[in-house]
Backbone bond lengths (Angstrom), bond angles and torsions (degrees), N, CA, C in turn:
res aa  C-N    CA-C-N  psi(-1)  N-CA   C-N-CA  omega(-1)  CA-C   N-CA-C  phi
1 M - - - 1.471 - - 1.518 111.38 -
2 D 1.346 117.80 -28.17 1.469 118.46 -178.55 1.514 113.49 -69.01
3 D 1.338 117.49 -13.90 1.474 119.92 175.46 1.539 111.44 -72.06
4 L 1.319 118.30 -7.44 1.451 121.13 176.75 1.525 113.27 -80.39
5 I 1.343 116.97 -19.85 1.447 120.13 -178.14 1.545 108.82 -64.96
6 G 1.323 114.84 129.62 1.447 121.63 -179.49 1.531 114.24 92.72
7 K 1.336 117.30 -7.87 1.455 121.22 178.92 1.536 109.47 -67.09
8 V 1.316 116.28 142.99 1.432 120.98 174.22 1.530 106.88 -90.61
9 V 1.341 116.41 131.54 1.460 122.63 -176.84 1.522 109.79 -131.68
10 Y 1.331 115.01 157.87 1.451 121.66 173.29 1.523 107.69 -115.34
11 S 1.311 116.74 140.97 1.467 121.51 176.31 1.532 108.92 -77.66
12 K 1.331 115.69 131.50 1.480 120.45 178.85 1.509 111.98 -96.08
13 S 1.322 119.02 -16.59 1.446 119.99 -178.70 1.525 111.45 -150.71
14 G 1.341 114.25 165.44 1.461 119.54 -177.99 1.514 111.26 95.72
15 R 1.317 115.41 -179.65 1.469 119.33 -179.32 1.531 112.96 -69.36
16 D 1.305 116.01 -14.59 1.481 119.17 178.48 1.531 110.79 -100.37
17 K 1.316 117.80 21.04 1.479 123.29 179.88 1.530 110.96 -54.24
18 G 1.335 115.28 130.89 1.463 121.94 178.08 1.521 113.20 86.95
19 R 1.289 119.13 -8.96 1.507 121.85 179.92 1.514 109.71 -78.75
20 M 1.327 114.68 150.31 1.437 122.41 179.34 1.529 111.14 -97.13
21 F 1.328 116.85 135.60 1.458 121.49 -179.08 1.523 109.19 -136.64
22 V 1.331 115.29 169.45 1.462 123.46 174.68 1.529 107.48 -118.47
23 V 1.319 117.07 134.19 1.471 121.45 175.77 1.526 108.76 -73.18
24 V 1.343 117.82 121.73 1.467 120.55 179.81 1.527 113.55 -110.30
25 Q 1.329 117.07 -11.66 1.476 120.40 179.13 1.507 109.79 -162.69
26 V 1.322 115.87 147.40 1.442 122.25 173.37 1.507 108.90 -105.78
27 V 1.331 116.38 120.39 1.481 121.66 -179.47 1.542 109.35 -80.68
28 N 1.298 116.03 -55.30 1.486 123.44 175.95 1.524 107.64 -158.97
29 E 1.332 117.36 -164.40 1.460 120.42 -178.42 1.527 113.39 -66.41
30 Q 1.303 117.80 -18.36 1.456 121.09 -175.17 1.522 114.90 -105.82
31 Y 1.327 118.75 -26.30 1.470 121.74 -174.27 1.524 112.65 -124.41
32 L 1.333 115.48 143.89 1.439 125.00 175.48 1.507 110.03 -124.53
33 V 1.315 116.95 155.65 1.450 122.03 173.58 1.532 106.53 -105.92
34 I 1.338 114.78 125.45 1.457 120.71 -176.71 1.522 111.96 -123.56
35 A 1.318 116.34 155.42 1.457 120.49 178.40 1.553 107.91 -150.65
36 D 1.315 115.49 153.45 1.495 120.78 176.71 1.504 113.30 -121.35
37 G 1.314 116.81 -5.55 1.487 120.55 177.61 1.511 111.98 78.03
38 D 1.321 119.89 0.84 1.445 123.23 -179.36 1.518 110.52 -122.85
39 M 1.314 118.24 -80.90 1.477 122.39 176.81 1.529 109.76 -74.70
40 R 1.312 116.60 -41.14 1.448 122.96 178.35 1.511 108.66 -111.55
41 K 1.321 115.54 92.32 1.451 119.92 -177.62 1.542 109.62 -79.21
42 I 1.302 114.74 167.90 1.471 121.20 -176.66 1.538 111.66 -66.84
43 G 1.318 116.50 -23.43 1.482 120.10 176.26 1.506 113.60 -77.25
44 N 1.323 118.08 -18.38 1.463 122.72 179.26 1.530 109.10 -143.01
45 P 1.363 115.67 67.12 1.470 119.22 -177.53 1.544 111.48 -74.06
46 K 1.338 114.51 169.36 1.460 122.19 -177.46 1.522 108.97 -102.45
47 V 1.333 116.58 133.01 1.462 121.95 171.75 1.526 106.85 -92.86
48 K 1.319 115.82 121.40 1.460 119.15 -173.44 1.535 110.54 -132.67
49 N 1.331 114.45 144.21 1.465 121.22 177.54 1.531 108.95 -69.22
50 I 1.326 116.15 138.81 1.457 121.48 -178.89 1.512 111.70 -60.01
51 K 1.326 119.02 -35.36 1.442 119.74 -178.07 1.537 112.85 -70.42
52 H 1.306 118.32 -9.90 1.465 122.69 176.58 1.497 113.25 -98.44
53 L 1.330 115.98 11.89 1.486 120.64 -179.61 1.514 110.15 -122.34
54 H 1.345 114.55 144.28 1.451 121.94 174.82 1.540 105.88 -106.54
55 F 1.336 116.73 116.70 1.452 121.81 -177.06 1.532 110.88 -84.96
56 T 1.315 115.74 141.38 1.454 121.28 173.08 1.527 108.11 -107.44
57 N 1.314 116.35 174.05 1.467 120.05 176.63 1.528 110.95 -91.20
58 T 1.307 117.87 3.41 1.445 123.77 -177.01 1.529 110.72 -85.86
59 I 1.317 116.45 139.06 1.473 123.05 176.73 1.505 108.39 -122.17
60 A 1.338 115.78 133.99 1.463 121.72 175.85 1.528 108.33 -83.58
61 E 1.310 116.58 96.03 1.482 122.02 -172.31 1.524 112.29 -61.63
62 D 1.309 118.58 -38.96 1.467 120.92 -179.13 1.521 111.34 -65.11
63 V 1.281 117.25 -37.21 1.476 123.04 178.53 1.528 109.53 -67.70
64 V 1.333 117.14 -43.10 1.462 120.67 179.74 1.504 111.41 -63.96
65 S 1.325 117.61 -42.06 1.477 120.48 -179.58 1.524 110.58 -65.32
66 C 1.328 119.51 -37.84 1.456 120.91 177.16 1.512 111.90 -66.50
67 I 1.327 117.50 -41.40 1.471 120.25 -178.35 1.527 110.68 -71.13
68 K 1.335 118.17 -36.41 1.451 121.13 177.80 1.515 112.17 -66.80
69 S 1.327 116.78 -29.19 1.469 119.99 179.51 1.516 110.79 -81.82
70 G 1.346 117.65 -2.11 1.479 121.29 172.64 1.526 112.98 94.03
71 E 1.306 118.84 12.65 1.456 119.80 176.80 1.539 110.12 -125.33
72 L 1.320 113.92 159.12 1.472 118.66 179.43 1.534 108.45 -82.86
73 P 1.321 117.18 140.83 1.457 118.81 178.40 1.518 111.62 -71.06
74 E 1.298 117.17 149.20 1.461 121.98 176.70 1.529 108.87 -71.77
75 N 1.323 114.76 156.01 1.486 119.15 -179.40 1.529 111.02 -61.99
76 H 1.312 118.09 -37.48 1.471 119.70 -179.01 1.516 112.13 -66.20
77 I 1.332 117.22 -29.35 1.467 120.90 176.89 1.512 110.45 -67.75
78 I 1.319 115.48 -43.96 1.501 120.31 178.46 1.513 110.00 -63.69
79 R 1.357 117.48 -44.92 1.454 120.29 179.74 1.498 111.53 -62.97
80 K 1.341 117.73 -40.62 1.467 121.64 -179.34 1.509 110.30 -61.86
81 N 1.361 116.90 -44.88 1.469 120.03 -179.61 1.521 111.59 -66.46
82 L 1.320 117.15 -41.20 1.496 119.28 179.28 1.522 111.28 -67.28
83 K 1.329 117.31 -36.17 1.467 119.21 179.46 1.527 110.29 -66.45
84 K 1.322 116.54 -37.82 1.445 121.37 176.44 1.538 110.50 -63.17
85 M 1.338 116.20 -42.00 1.468 121.28 179.70 1.516 110.94 -70.32
86 Q 1.291 116.98 -36.42 1.469 121.42 -176.87 1.525 111.49 -63.74
87 G 1.322 116.51 -27.11 1.468 120.27 177.78 1.505 111.26 -62.02
88 T 1.318 116.30 -36.46 1.452 119.24 -179.60 1.526 112.77 -86.03
89 R 1.344 116.94 -41.29 1.461 123.95 -179.33 1.513 111.60 48.75
90 E 1.321 116.52 44.10 1.465 119.53 -177.80 1.524 110.08 -124.84
91 T 1.305 116.11 146.07 1.435 122.95 169.01 1.519 107.70 -137.48
92 D 1.308 116.06 130.63 1.473 120.31 -179.43 1.526 112.75 57.15
93 G 1.312 117.99 26.95 1.444 120.90 179.46 1.498 114.13 79.21
94 K 1.309 119.36 4.47 1.432 122.56 179.89 1.516 112.37 -111.58
95 E 1.278 118.49 146.25 1.443 122.86 177.72 1.528 109.03 -69.10
96 V 1.315 117.77 138.82 1.455 123.97 -179.09 1.521 109.72 -107.29
97 W 1.325 114.47 138.49 1.480 123.53 174.65 1.500 107.92 62.84
């Protein structure tokens, strides 16, 4: 389950439907903690059910390195990584949304 940390995900349901997030913590097999550095900052992340998330093959490397070093990533780091990923908007070689 720890391999999910740093994964870029899309919300499939709720008021944040279609928004891109980064997984910052695994609660258990059913729930993840996600943040986007904008609406959901690292100080107030969202706990979301795994079945309400669409996983991509993209990993936010800067976020993973911060978390592995034992510190929380800054909001601007999360935003920078998501902006870089948003340019491609691809998962598995297919266009999303």
